[in-house]
Structures are given as structure tokens and as C-alpha cells.
C-alpha positions in Angstrom: -5.9 -15.8 -136.2 -3.5 -16.9 -133.5 -3.3 -14.8 -130.3 0.0 -13.2 -129.4 -0.7 -12.3 -125.7 1.8 -13.7 -123.2 4.0 -15.2 -125.9 7.7 -14.5 -125.9 9.1 -13.4 -129.3 10.7 -16.2 -131.4 8.7 -18.8 -129.6 6.2 -20.7 -131.8 3.6 -22.6 -129.7 1.8 -24.1 -132.8 -0.7 -26.9 -132.3 -1.7 -29.7 -134.7 -5.4 -30.0 -135.6 -7.2 -32.9 -134.0 -7.1 -36.1 -135.9 -10.9 -36.2 -136.3 -11.1 -32.8 -137.9 -13.4 -32.5 -140.9 -11.5 -31.9 -144.2 -13.6 -28.9 -145.1 -12.9 -27.3 -141.7 -9.2 -27.9 -142.1 -9.3 -26.4 -145.6 -11.1 -23.3 -144.3 -8.6 -22.9 -141.5 -5.7 -23.1 -144.0 -7.3 -20.4 -146.2 -7.9 -18.1 -143.3 -4.4 -18.5 -141.9 -2.8 -18.0 -145.3 -4.9 -14.9 -145.9 -3.8 -13.5 -142.5 -0.1 -14.0 -143.4 -0.2 -12.3 -146.7 -1.9 -9.2 -145.3 1.4 -8.2 -143.7 2.7 -5.2 -145.5 6.4 -4.9 -146.6 6.9 -1.8 -144.6 6.0 -3.7 -141.4 9.4 -5.4 -141.5 12.5 -3.2 -140.7 14.6 -6.4 -141.1 14.2 -9.7 -143.0 12.6 -7.9 -145.9 13.9 -10.4 -148.5 12.9 -13.5 -146.5 9.4 -12.2 -145.6 8.8 -11.2 -149.3 9.8 -14.6 -150.6 7.9 -16.5 -147.9 4.8 -14.4 -148.6 5.1 -15.2 -152.3 5.1 -18.9 -151.6 2.0 -18.6 -149.3 0.1 -16.6 -151.9 0.5 -19.6 -154.3 -0.6 -22.0 -151.5 -3.7 -19.8 -150.9 -4.7 -20.0 -154.6 -4.3 -23.8 -154.3 -6.4 -24.1 -151.2 -9.1 -21.8 -152.7 -9.2 -23.9 -155.8 -9.8 -27.0 -153.7 -12.6 -25.3 -151.8 -14.3 -23.6 -154.8 -14.5 -26.9 -156.7 -15.6 -28.9 -153.6 -12.6 -31.2 -154.3 -12.6 -34.2 -152.1 -9.6 -34.4 -149.8 -8.3 -37.9 -149.6 -8.1 -39.4 -146.1 -4.4 -40.2 -146.5 -3.7 -36.5 -147.3 -5.3 -35.1 -144.1 -2.1 -35.6 -142.0 -0.2 -33.7 -144.7 -2.6 -30.8 -144.7 -2.5 -30.8 -140.9 1.3 -30.5 -141.0 0.9 -27.6 -143.4 -1.4 -25.9 -141.0 1.0 -26.5 -138.1 3.9 -25.0 -140.1 1.9 -22.0 -141.3 1.1 -21.2 -137.7 4.8 -21.0 -137.0 5.3 -18.8 -140.0 2.5 -16.5 -138.8 4.2 -16.2 -135.4 7.4 -15.4 -137.1 5.8 -12.7 -139.3 4.2 -11.2 -136.1 7.5 -11.1 -134.4 9.4 -9.6 -137.2 6.8 -6.8 -137.4 6.9 -6.0 -133.7 7.8 -2.4 -132.9 9.6 -3.3 -129.6 12.1 -5.9 -130.9 13.8 -4.2 -133.8 17.3 -3.9 -132.6 17.2 -7.3 -131.0 16.0 -8.9 -134.2 18.7 -7.1 -136.2 21.3 -8.7 -133.9 19.6 -12.0 -134.2 19.1 -11.7 -138.0 21.1 -14.8 -138.8 19.1 -17.0 -136.4 15.8 -15.6 -137.8 16.9 -16.1 -141.4 17.6 -19.7 -140.5 14.0 -20.0 -139.0 12.6 -18.7 -142.3 14.7 -21.3 -144.2 13.6 -24.2 -142.0 9.9 -23.3 -142.0 9.6 -22.7 -145.8 11.5 -26.0 -146.3 9.0 -27.7 -144.1 6.1 -26.3 -146.2 7.8 -27.6 -149.4 8.4 -31.0 -147.8 4.7 -31.3 -147.1 3.8 -30.2 -150.6 6.2 -32.8 -152.0 4.4 -35.5 -150.0 1.0 -34.6 -151.5 -0.2 -37.0 -154.3 -1.1 -34.1 -156.7 -2.1 -36.6 -159.4 -4.9 -37.8 -157.1 -6.1 -34.3 -156.1 -8.9 -32.8 -158.2 -7.9 -29.3 -159.2 -9.5 -27.9 -162.3 -6.9 -25.3 -163.0 -3.9 -27.2 -164.3 -1.8 -24.1 -164.1 -2.2 -24.1 -160.3 -0.8 -27.6 -160.2 2.1 -26.6 -162.3 3.0 -23.7 -160.0 2.8 -26.0 -157.0 5.1 -28.5 -158.8 7.5 -25.7 -159.6 7.6 -24.7 -156.0 8.4 -28.3 -155.0 11.3 -28.4 -157.5 12.7 -25.3 -155.9 12.9 -27.2 -152.6 16.6 -27.9 -153.0 17.3 -24.4 -154.2 15.6 -22.8 -151.2 17.5 -19.5 -151.2 16.2 -17.9 -148.0 19.2 -16.5 -146.3 20.6 -13.5 -144.4 19.8 -10.2 -146.1 23.0 -8.4 -147.0 21.7 -5.1 -145.6 20.8 -6.8 -142.3 24.2 -8.4 -142.2 25.9 -5.0 -142.7 23.9 -3.2 -140.0 24.3 -6.1 -137.6 28.0 -5.8 -138.0 27.7 -2.0 -137.4 26.0 -2.7 -134.1 28.8 -5.1 -133.2 31.3 -2.4 -133.9 29.4 0.1 -131.7 29.3 -2.4 -128.8 33.0 -3.1 -129.2 33.7 0.6 -129.0 31.7 0.9 -125.9 33.5 -2.1 -124.5 36.8 -0.3 -125.0 35.5 2.9 -123.4 35.3 4.7 -126.8 32.3 6.9 -127.5 30.9 5.8 -130.9 30.3 8.3 -133.7 26.8 9.7 -133.6 26.3 9.3 -137.3 27.1 5.6 -137.1 24.5 5.2 -134.3 21.9 7.1 -136.3 22.4 4.8 -139.3 21.5 1.8 -137.2 18.5 3.5 -135.6 17.2 4.7 -139.0 17.7 1.2 -140.5 15.6 -0.5 -137.8 13.1 2.5 -137.7 13.7 3.5 -134.1 12.6 7.1 -134.8 11.4 8.5 -131.4 12.2 8.6 -127.7 9.2 6.3 -127.2 10.4 3.8 -129.8 13.7 3.7 -128.0 12.2 3.3 -124.6 9.9 0.4 -125.7 13.0 -1.4 -127.1 14.7 -0.9 -123.8 11.8 -2.4 -121.9 11.6 -5.4 -124.2 15.4 -6.1 -123.7 15.1 -5.7 -120.0 12.3 -8.3 -120.0 14.3 -10.6 -122.2 17.2 -10.3 -119.9 15.0 -11.5 -117.0 14.1 -14.6 -119.1 17.7 -15.6 -119.7 18.6 -17.8 -116.7 21.8 -15.9 -116.4 23.5 -17.4 -119.5 26.7 -15.4 -119.5 26.9 -14.7 -123.3 23.3 -13.6 -123.6 23.4 -11.5 -120.5 26.6 -9.8 -121.8 24.9 -9.1 -125.2 21.5 -8.0 -123.8 23.1 -5.8 -121.2 25.3 -4.1 -123.9 22.3 -3.5 -126.1 20.3 -2.0 -123.1 23.2 0.3 -122.3 23.5 1.3 -126.0 19.8 2.2 -126.2 19.9 4.0 -122.9 22.7 6.1 -124.3 20.6 6.7 -127.5 17.6 7.7 -125.4 19.7 10.3 -123.6 22.0 11.6 -126.3 20.2 11.0 -129.7 16.6 11.7 -128.7 17.4 14.8 -126.8 14.4 17.0 -127.5 12.5 15.2 -130.3 9.5 13.9 -128.3 9.7 16.5 -125.6 7.9 19.1 -127.8 5.0 16.7 -128.2 4.6 16.3 -124.5 5.3 19.8 -123.4 2.3 21.4 -125.2 1.0 22.7 -121.9 3.9 23.3 -119.6 7.1 21.7 -118.4 5.6 19.8 -115.5 3.5 17.8 -118.0 6.6 16.0 -119.2 7.1 13.6 -116.3 3.4 12.8 -115.8 2.7 12.2 -119.5 5.6 9.8 -119.8 4.6 8.0 -116.6 1.3 7.1 -118.2 3.0 5.7 -121.3 5.7 3.6 -119.6 3.4 2.0 -117.0 5.5 2.8 -113.9 4.9 0.5 -111.0 4.2 2.3 -107.6 7.4 2.3 -105.5 5.4 0.9 -102.6 4.9 -2.3 -104.6 8.6 -2.7 -105.4 11.0 -4.8 -103.3 13.6 -2.4 -101.9 16.3 -5.0 -102.5 15.5 -6.2 -106.1 13.5 -3.2 -107.3 11.0 -5.7 -108.7 7.3 -6.1 -108.2 6.7 -8.0 -104.9 4.7 -11.1 -105.8 5.2 -12.7 -102.4 5.7 -9.7 -99.9 6.8 -10.6 -96.4 7.4 -8.2 -93.4 10.4 -8.4 -91.1 10.6 -7.3 -87.4 11.3 -3.7 -88.3 8.0 -3.5 -90.1 9.6 -3.2 -93.6 8.4 -5.4 -96.4 10.4 -7.3 -99.0 9.9 -10.0 -101.6 10.3 -13.3 -99.9 13.1 -14.7 -102.2 15.0 -11.4 -101.9 15.0 -11.2 -98.1 15.8 -14.9 -97.9 18.9 -14.5 -100.0 19.8 -11.4 -97.9 19.7 -13.5 -94.7 21.5 -16.4 -96.3 24.3 -14.1 -97.2 24.9 -13.5 -93.4 23.2 -10.1 -93.1 21.5 -9.3 -89.8 20.3 -5.8 -90.6 17.1 -4.4 -92.2 18.2 -3.6 -95.8 16.0 -0.5 -95.9 16.5 1.1 -92.5 19.9 -0.3 -91.6 18.5 -1.3 -88.2 19.9 -4.5 -86.6 17.3 -7.2 -86.6 16.5 -9.1 -83.4 15.3 -12.1 -85.4 15.4 -13.2 -89.1 11.8 -14.3 -88.9 9.3 -12.8 -91.4 5.7 -13.3 -92.1 3.4 -12.8 -95.1 2.0 -9.4 -95.8 -1.3 -10.6 -97.2 -2.9 -7.1 -97.4 -0.1 -5.7 -99.6 -0.1 -8.9 -101.7 -3.8 -8.3 -102.4 -3.1 -4.7 -103.3 -0.4 -5.8 -105.7 -2.6 -8.4 -107.3 -5.4 -5.8 -107.7 -2.8 -3.4 -109.3 -1.7 -6.1 -111.7 -5.4 -6.8 -112.6 -6.1 -3.1 -113.2 -3.0 -2.7 -115.4 -3.6 -5.9 -117.4 -0.4 -7.5 -116.0 -0.3 -11.3 -116.0 0.7 -12.6 -112.5 1.4 -15.9 -114.1 3.9 -14.4 -116.6 5.6 -12.6 -113.8 6.0 -15.6 -111.6 7.7 -17.6 -114.3 10.5 -15.2 -114.5 13.7 -16.0 -112.6 14.4 -13.2 -110.1 17.8 -12.3 -108.9 18.9 -10.0 -106.1 22.3 -9.3 -107.5 21.8 -9.1 -111.3 21.0 -7.2 -113.3 20.0 -4.6 -110.6 23.5 -4.4 -109.1 25.8 -5.2 -112.0 25.9 -3.4 -115.4 26.0 -6.8 -117.1 28.9 -6.0 -119.4 31.7 -3.5 -120.0 29.8 -2.1 -123.0 26.8 -1.4 -120.8 29.0 0.2 -118.1 30.7 2.5 -120.5 27.5 3.4 -122.3 25.9 4.4 -119.0 29.0 6.4 -118.0 28.9 8.4 -121.3 25.1 8.9 -120.8 25.6 10.0 -117.2 28.3 12.5 -118.2 26.0 13.9 -120.9 23.1 14.3 -118.4 25.3 16.0 -115.8 26.4 18.5 -118.5 22.9 19.2 -119.6 21.7 19.8 -116.0 24.3 22.6 -115.8 24.5 24.1 -119.4 21.2 23.0 -121.0 18.0 24.9 -121.7 15.2 24.5 -119.2 13.6 21.8 -121.5 16.9 19.9 -121.6 17.4 20.2 -117.9 13.9 18.9 -117.3 14.3 16.0 -119.7 17.7 15.2 -118.1 16.1 15.0 -114.7 13.5 12.6 -116.0 16.2 10.4 -117.7 18.0 10.2 -114.4 14.8 8.9 -112.8 14.5 6.2 -115.4 18.2 5.1 -115.4 18.4 5.1 -111.6 15.2 3.1 -111.2 16.4 0.2 -113.3 19.9 -0.5 -112.1 22.0 0.2 -109.0 25.1 0.5 -111.1 23.4 3.3 -113.0 22.6 5.1 -109.8 26.2 4.9 -108.6 27.4 6.1 -112.1 25.0 9.1 -112.1 26.1 10.1 -108.6 29.8 9.8 -109.5 29.3 12.0 -112.6 28.0 14.9 -110.5 24.3 14.9 -111.2 23.3 15.6 -107.5 24.4 19.2 -107.1 22.7 20.6 -110.2 19.5 18.6 -109.4 19.5 20.4 -106.0 19.7 23.7 -107.9 16.6 22.7 -109.9 14.2 21.5 -107.2 12.9 24.9 -106.3 11.9 25.7 -109.9 8.2 25.1 -110.4 8.4 23.6 -113.9 11.2 21.2 -113.0 10.6 20.4 -109.4 8.7 17.1 -109.8 11.4 15.5 -112.1 14.3 17.0 -110.1 13.1 15.9 -106.7 12.1 12.5 -108.0 15.5 12.0 -109.5 17.1 12.9 -106.2 14.9 10.3 -104.5 16.3 7.6 -106.8 19.8 8.8 -106.2 19.3 9.0 -102.4 18.7 5.2 -102.3 22.5 4.8 -102.9 24.9 5.5 -100.1 27.0 7.8 -102.2 23.9 9.7 -103.3 23.0 10.4 -99.7 26.5 11.5 -98.9 26.7 14.0 -101.8 23.2 15.4 -100.9 24.4 16.1 -97.4 27.9 17.4 -98.5 26.2 19.7 -100.9 24.1 21.1 -98.1 21.1 19.7 -99.8 19.1 19.0 -96.6 18.0 22.6 -96.4 16.7 22.5 -100.0 14.9 19.1 -99.5 13.2 20.5 -96.3 12.0 23.5 -98.3 10.3 21.2 -100.8 8.9 19.1 -97.9 7.2 22.2 -96.5 6.5 24.3 -99.5 6.6 22.0 -102.6 4.5 23.0 -105.6 2.6 19.7 -105.3 1.7 17.1 -102.7 3.6 14.6 -104.8 6.8 16.7 -104.6 6.4 17.0 -100.8 5.9 13.2 -100.6 9.1 12.6 -102.5 11.0 15.0 -100.3 9.7 13.0 -97.3 11.0 9.8 -99.0 14.5 11.4 -99.4 14.6 12.3 -95.7 13.7 8.7 -94.9 16.7 7.4 -96.9 18.9 10.0 -95.3 17.9 8.8 -91.8 19.4 5.4 -92.7 22.8 7.1 -91.8 23.2 7.5 -88.0 25.1 10.8 -88.3 22.4 12.3 -90.6 19.6 11.5 -88.1 21.1 13.9 -85.7 21.4 16.7 -88.3 17.8 16.2 -89.5 16.5 16.0 -85.9 18.2 19.4 -85.2 16.3 20.9 -88.1 13.0 22.0 -86.6 11.5 22.6 -90.1 12.3 19.0 -91.1 10.4 17.5 -88.2 7.4 19.9 -88.4 7.3 19.4 -92.2 7.0 15.7 -91.8 4.2 16.1 -89.3 2.5 18.5 -91.7 2.8 16.0 -94.5 1.2 13.3 -92.4 -1.7 15.7 -91.9 -2.1 16.9 -95.4 -0.5 14.4 -97.7 -1.9 11.6 -99.9 -1.9 8.2 -98.4 1.5 7.6 -100.0 2.7 10.9 -98.7 1.5 10.0 -95.2 3.5 6.7 -95.4 6.7 8.5 -96.6 6.4 11.0 -93.7 5.7 8.3 -91.1 8.6 6.2 -92.4 10.9 9.2 -92.1 9.7 9.9 -88.5 10.5 6.3 -87.7 14.0 6.7 -89.1 14.6 9.8 -86.9 13.4 7.8 -83.8 16.2 5.3 -84.3 18.3 8.0 -82.6 17.2 8.3 -79.0 18.1 12.0 -78.8 15.4 12.7 -81.4 12.5 11.3 -79.3 11.9 14.5 -77.4 12.0 16.7 -80.5 9.6 14.4 -82.4 7.2 14.4 -79.4 7.4 18.2 -79.2 6.3 18.5 -82.8 2.9 17.2 -81.9 3.2 14.0 -84.0 1.3 11.7 -81.6 -2.2 13.1 -82.1 -1.6 13.2 -85.9 -0.5 9.6 -85.9 -3.5 8.6 -83.8 -5.8 10.4 -86.3 -4.3 8.5 -89.2 -4.7 5.2 -87.3 -8.3 6.0 -86.6 -9.2 6.9 -90.2 -6.9 4.8 -92.5 -7.9 1.4 -93.9 -4.5 0.9 -95.5 -2.8 -1.8 -93.6 0.7 -0.9 -94.6 0.1 2.7 -93.3 -1.4 1.4 -90.0 1.6 -0.9 -89.6 4.1 1.9 -90.0 2.1 4.2 -87.7 2.0 1.5 -85.0 5.8 1.1 -85.3 6.2 4.9 -84.6 4.0 4.6 -81.6 6.0 1.7 -80.3 9.2 3.8 -80.4 7.5 6.9 -78.8 5.7 5.0 -76.1 9.1 3.7 -74.7 9.4 7.0 -72.8 7.1 8.3 -70.1 6.3 11.4 -72.1 5.5 9.4 -75.1 3.2 7.1 -73.2 1.4 10.0 -71.7 1.0 11.6 -75.1 -0.6 8.3 -76.4 -2.9 8.1 -73.5 -4.0 11.7 -73.7 -5.0 11.3 -77.3 -7.2 8.3 -76.5 -4.6 6.1 -78.1 -5.1 3.3 -75.5 -8.6 2.3 -76.7 -7.7 2.7 -80.3 -4.7 0.4 -80.0 -6.9 -2.3 -78.3 -9.4 -2.0 -81.1 -6.7 -2.3 -83.8 -5.3 -5.3 -82.0 -8.7 -7.0 -82.0 -9.1 -6.5 -85.8 -5.5 -7.0 -86.8 -4.7 -9.8 -89.3 -0.9 -9.2 -89.6 1.3 -10.5 -86.9 3.4 -7.4 -86.9 0.4 -5.3 -86.0 -0.5 -7.6 -83.1 3.0 -7.4 -81.8 3.2 -3.7 -82.2 0.0 -3.4 -80.2 1.2 -5.5 -77.3 4.5 -3.5 -77.3 2.6 -0.2 -77.0 0.3 -1.6 -74.2 3.3 -3.0 -72.3 5.0 0.4 -72.5 1.9 2.2 -71.3 1.7 -0.2 -68.4 5.3 0.4 -67.4 5.3 4.2 -67.9 1.8 5.1 -66.7 1.3 2.3 -64.2 -1.7 0.9 -62.4 -4.2 3.2 -64.2 -3.5 1.3 -67.5 -3.3 -2.1 -66.0 -6.6 -1.6 -64.3 -8.3 -0.9 -67.6 -6.7 -3.9 -69.2 -7.7 -6.1 -66.3 -11.3 -4.9 -66.6 -11.3 -6.0 -70.2 -9.5 -9.3 -69.6 -12.2 -11.2 -71.7 -11.0 -9.2 -74.7 -7.3 -8.9 -73.9 -6.4 -12.3 -72.6 -7.3 -14.3 -75.8 -5.2 -11.9 -77.8 -2.2 -12.3 -75.5 -2.5 -16.1 -75.6 -2.6 -16.1 -79.4 0.8 -14.4 -79.3 2.2 -17.3 -77.2 1.8 -19.6 -80.2 1.9 -17.3 -83.2 4.3 -14.5 -82.1 8.0 -14.0 -82.4 10.1 -15.0 -79.4 10.3 -11.3 -78.3 6.5 -10.9 -78.6 5.9 -14.2 -76.8 8.0 -13.0 -74.0 6.1 -9.7 -73.7 2.8 -11.4 -73.9 3.7 -13.9 -71.2 4.9 -11.2 -68.8 1.8 -9.1 -69.4 -0.5 -12.1 -68.8 1.3 -12.7 -65.5 1.0 -9.0 -64.5 -2.7 -9.0 -65.3 -3.3 -12.2 -63.4 -1.3 -10.9 -60.4 -3.1 -7.6 -60.6 -6.4 -9.3 -60.4 -5.3 -11.2 -57.3 -3.8 -8.1 -55.6 -7.0 -6.1 -56.3 -9.1 -8.6 -54.4 -6.6 -8.2 -51.5 -6.6 -4.4 -51.8 -2.8 -4.3 -52.7 -3.0 -2.8 -56.1 -0.8 0.2 -55.4 1.9 -1.8 -53.6 5.6 -1.5 -54.4 5.6 -5.1 -55.4 3.0 -4.4 -58.1 5.1 -1.5 -59.4 8.2 -3.7 -59.5 6.2 -6.3 -61.5 5.3 -3.6 -64.0 8.9 -2.6 -64.5 9.7 -6.1 -65.4 7.6 -5.8 -68.5 10.5 -3.9 -70.2 
């Protein structure tokens, strides 16, 4: 049997048997393949019922013919081996086609492509009949003359090959076209008409619908941006998203909610194989196969950030901070984590790398007017259910928002515009709906309009409550993530910084949270520190010893990297430097520097040490000078491998340490000249 793994539907990678194959082996292979094809049951095919039935009938006749040859030990003539080989080649393709037509994830797509698929059946069965016609049946020893007669009858039917588009398929395909045209014009289709299509292709549950959407999204990625196909696929995705929201309102929810409402989100997460947000590129929302880190410490997929810079942008897409340099470097540690994740989940890295990735489509554009209007209707329905629905409907609506916002930036904007943020804020303090509601708000907060509505709706107070007293660590982590996105707006940094519970809640999350929770909180703290006025408030919260504790215990490089970035910002002030020193941070930073593999970590370490030298003075320089055998090689490595800014700091620190050593021998360590040299490190 031919394997189907990693094969795109409607691709038929058949292979010819080798020329030296034994006739008996070839005959056995033909019998096995024919038997496999005829085992497909009629109810396996929502579409192409007529063509699969007729093709199966022909192959059943072939199977009898092959079995006759085998049972009577008939000698296969040498000149007929290429013909039997061609039959095997064609039967492989028919097998692939049967497999594809029976897939449970391609039903709507195959209905739309029914004319093309009917043509494939016609071409393949015609090829089989051509091969049979080329066989010298009069020279083949088959005892049962009736079998020969049936084969000859098949050959005579070659010109009458009547495999064609099934009338029922044609009717329902036209119905889909009408529905898409209605969406295109901004008209909401009749529910009964939609249900007829779904029933015909046997999309019976929320899960069926969701699997179809995932297939179409993958298919869209494989389309090299061909306008017509993108338009059609996007329309179908929008149509099915509308169905998932409106048609399958509560059908599957009862199956999932046998324990309590909070089971809904986590149960679906397992079924739809959600990729951790940390592994997604913030720009493209796709899995990062080649993660690189920019000067702010944020990580992106290489192709995405390159296109961002090529478009003339000079800010960090995630934080909004202006970049000193457009240089970036590989994040090997994260790349290894992602590869391990793919291995654990059975995801083929090879299949992912062959997909064309785009920064602007389909993540930003809806792809077609039909898709845009379908999402608008779905968004309006979700907003209405969040307000007027039962608790179950509200919980499902919140989860649907999570899914829609995750896949497309247009979807996110549409959901915000249709008023989903305020009712979600009303739900986040309800235990059974908190996880889905807060996660939906996180997705919406990634859009500038979403952040604005959250703040205008006085949502900060609610988010901070979840941060401090959420019903789960995951809910608190997500609340920290929302605060991080809110800090991307300068005006909001001030408001958040003035909320003492926000800052203390973030520090508490760093202490108590999961590793992802710690990262979310550290990132949010970093966002707050982009406003100078917040430095004293963050320091007063006791964040430094907590950060130092995480650095001392965590082996997650992406967490270490973010913690160092926070210390860089805090150590710029005298108070911050003292706090780092008092928590034994000096020695820890040196040890991290020694073992660092990422350039960002090395540069963060030298920045922290430079700030300690400037703000604390000779006491720190003296310790560094005494450890010159360790520190100097690290500094010299930055002269060749560091960014221009890091190279400049390293060179100045080298000069200071060399001068300090000279002054110490002359007894001039505490001179004003030495102090002046330290100030030049800034």
C-alpha cells in the first residue's frame, strides 16, 4: 500500500517498477494494489460517487484477470512486462485519487474542484484501458475464456468512457458558488442553503469544520500567491469560519463540557495542535524555522524581519522601540527548542520549509471580499452572543475569537470593530470563562485598535485583577502578555506604571509563574521601563532580586536573554546598579557572560557591567581588574563579533581596565581622572 504521509492532495507521485522486476513479483504487486483500491467503501466518498463506483468496477474485473494469471502460473511474455508496469503505475495514481476523495479534511475543496477531479478519473481509467488494449490477449494463457471476454468488453468501452461530473456534485458546487457570491456582495446567505452544502459533503460537526479550515489554510500557503486561487481559497476559509461560528453553535460543546466550562478551551487545544505563541514569529504569526534576534532582544523569523527592514522600518515590530541597528543574529537555542517541538508533535520540518512564507498575506489581508464579509458576519454574531448568549455560548464565542484572531490580522481588526472587547472584559472575572475570555483579549490586544478599546473601556483594572488573582497561572500569564502589548503605546506605559498593583502583580508572576509566565511578566516589565519615569517604581517593587533569582535558576536561554535586557535598563541608574550589586548580581552576570552563546546575552552583560562601573565606581572596576584573565578575552571577542555599539562599549571598558591597572601601581586609583574615565563609559 502506498504511504500518504507528507503528500499534498491531488498530487500523484507514482513510480514505475524497475525494468528488471520479476514478472511474478509484478503480478503480485498488481493484485495487492487492486485489492487495496476495491476495499474503499461507497460511503467513504461524499463526492465523486459515480466515478469511484465505475472505476472500482473496472478494477474488480482487472483483479480477477490478474488472479487468473497467478493461479494458473501463466507465463507473462517479456514484451508485455512494460504494459503491466504501466498498469501498475496508473493504478498507483488511482489509489492516490481514491485516498484523496475519501479524506475527511478536503470535502468542501473537492466539491469545488469536482470538475477537475472528474477529469482525473476520466484520464486515469482511459490510461488503464489503453494499456489493456495494448496487451496481446491471444498470446496470454488464461483458462477462463469468460475473463478474456470481459476484458475485451472493457477495451471496447474505451471510446465510450463515460466518467464525468456527477450531476449532484455539479448542483452543490453551484450552490457553493452562489453562497460565495452572496458573501462577496455583503449578503448573508440563507442558513438552510449553507446546511444543504454541509450535509452533502458530510461536514457534520465543529471538528469536521475546523479540520476543513486547517486544510484550506495549508493549501493557501502552497499557492505561490496565484490571485484566482487565493481569492477562492480565502473565500472558502471565510465561509467555513462563518459556519464554525454560526452553524455549529453548541453541537460539539456538549461533548467537551462534560466536566465544566473551563474544559472547553483546553480540550480543543489538544485536538487542534496549537503551536506555543513563543515559537511563532510576531510578524507573520507562523512557526519560526530560522529565528533571529534584533538589538531589543525580540526574536523574529529571518525572512519576516528582513522584509520589515527592507520596507524601510527602523523600529522593533513587537515593542515599537527605535532600533539603533538593523543587525540581527541567529537564536540557536530557540531554533533547537522549535525543532524539538516539531519532533515531539510529528511535524515535518522539511514540509514546513518548502512552503512560501509571506509577511503580508494571508495574515494581513482577508484574501477576498467574500472572506471579508463572511468574517464580518461571524464577528457580529460573536459579539451578539457575548452579550446575549447563555454561559456556554459566551464561552464558545470567546474561544472562537481566539481562533479567528490567531489566524489573520484582518480578523482581529474586524472582531475589535464589531465590539467584542467590552463584553470579553465583562467575562474575564468569571471562573468558568476566564481562560477563554482573557486569551481572546490577548489576541485582540496585539492589534492597535484592540489596545485602544481595552484602555478606553477601563479594561486595565480588570486585566490587573486577573494578573494578581486569576483562577489559574495560565490566566495570569496571559494577563501579563496583555500588559506587555499595552506597554507598546507610550501613553499607556505611564498609566500602567502608576498602577501599583500592575507592577507588583508582574513581579509576583515572575516569582510564581510557569516559565512562560515568567517570560510574559519580564517582557511587560521591560515594556514599562521604556518610559524613564517608571524606573523608580519598578525598582521599588523589588524586581531586581526576583530577576536575579530567575537568572540564577533558569536554563531557558530566551528567559535569560529577556531578564538581562531588564537589568540593562535598570542598571542605567545609580539606584538600579546598587540593587544589582546588593543582590550579588555582579558575579552572576560575569558567570552568564562566560557561558553565553548568544551575542545578545554577551552584549547585555557588557552593558550591565559598564553601568555598574559608571554608577558604583572604583569598587566594581577593581573586581573586574582582578579578574582580567577572565574578563579581557570576553571583551576582545566583542571587538570582532559584537554590534558597533557593543564594540564601542567593550573598547572603552578595555581602556578603563588597562588604565586602572596602571593607576593602581602608581597609587592613583581614586583620582578624579579615573572617575572621569569611568563616566566616559556611558
